[in-house]
N, C-alpha and C positions, 0 to 999 in steps of 0.2 A: 934482467934476464941476459945471460951471456949468449953470444952468437956461436952456434955450433961450427965445428970444423967441417965445412961442406965438402971439401975435397975428400976427407976421410969417410964421410957419409956416402959419397958416390962410390969410392973404392970398396967399401963394405958391401955395397949392393952389386958389386961386379960391373959397375958402369965406368966408362972412361971419364976422366976429369977434363972437361972442356970449358972454355970461357962462357959459351951460352948456357950450359948447365949450371955453372956457378952463379951466373947472373939471374937466371930464373929462380933458383933456390933462394937466393938472397931476396929477390922481389917478393916471393910468396911468404917467406919468413917475416919480412918487415911489413907486409900488407896483407894480413889474414883476410880470407874471404874475397880476394880480388878476382875480378873476371879476367878473361884472356886479354882484352884490350888494355886493361890497367897493367897487367904483367908486361905486355909488349912495350908499353910506354916507359916503364921503369927499366926494362932491359935495354931499350934503345938509349935511354939517358946514361946508362952505364957503359954500353959497348959501342954506341953509334949505330950504324946500319945493321939491321938484322931482319930477316924476313918473318912474316907472320907464320909461314909454314915451319920455319926452324923452331919458333917458340911453341907452336902446337906440338911438334914432334918431341921436344924436350918435356913438355908437360905430360904427354902420353907416356914417355919412358919413365919419368919420375913417379907417375901414378901407378903404372904397372909394377914398378919396383917397390911400391909401398912407402916411398919417401914423402910423397905428397898425396893428399886426399882431395878428390873431386866431389863436390856436392852440387846438387841442382834442385833447389826447392821448386815446387810446382809453379809454372808460369814464369820462372826466372832463368837467366842465363847461368851457365855453369860457373862455379866459383872454385877457387883452390885455396887450400890451407896446409900448413906444415905440421899441424897437430894431428898426429897419427898414432895408432897403437892403443887407443882407448875407444870406448863406445860412447863418446859424448854426443850431444844433440845440439840443436840450433834454435834460436829465436829469430824470426824474420819480421821486419816491419812491413806492413801492408802498404804503407804510404811511400816511403823512400827506398825500401829494399835493404836497409841496413841489416847486418847479420851479426849475432853475438853467440858465443859458445855457452852451452849449459851442460854441466856435469851430469852424468847418468844418474837416474833416480836410485836412491838407496832404500833399503827396507822393502816392504811389500809394494810392488808396482804392477797391478794386474794388467795394465795396458801393454806391458812388455812381454807378456806371456800369451801366445796365441790360444784362442778358445778352441780351435781345431787346427792342428798343424798339418792335416792332410797327408801325413806320412813324411813330411819334410823333417830334416834334422836342422832345427833352428839354432843358429850360432850368433845372431845379432838382431837387434831391433833398432829401427831408426824412427825417431820422433822429431817432428818439426813443430815448434810452437809459433803460432801466428798472432800478431797483435800490432800495436803502434809503439814506436820507440819514444823515449821521453821528449826528444826535440820536436818530433811531429805532433805529439799529444799537446805540448805546450803551444805550438804554432796554431793548432786547431782550436784550442781553448781561447787563445788571443783573438783569432779571427772571428770566432763566434761571439765573444764579448764585444768586439768592435762593431760587428753587424747589429747586435741588439742595441748598443748605444746609438748608432746612427739611425736605426729604425725608430727608436723611442724619441730621439731628438726631432726627427722630421715630422712626427705625428703630433707634436705638442704645439 
């Protein structure tokens, strides 16, 4: 994957090109689904001292301009991604909070059509799939197997 020309992306959105904006865009591009604290950490590693408020302001400006997408699965902190312009969905791990992109359903997808639109002009459907990521599922399986072994051994 090639890195976009972030300065051109900012200019195209009529935003001034600044070091904080470039650093935030780079952090979000390189770390999809990062929360604000993670973005701040990467920006500080790149630029040195930068305030929380500056990063929040940049994230808001980039989101408002449609350059960055803000997602917030139920019960989770807001996350940011640079994949915009399509109607993709997300998988969220109930255990560790990992998030993965899922392309929009193709073909007949009844859950993406409202049964009653209440007069709304629907232009987007958001779907979040919840489950357990492979790493957490493997860890859970291992700990269950270890527990069964230790219980069986202690009762013999």
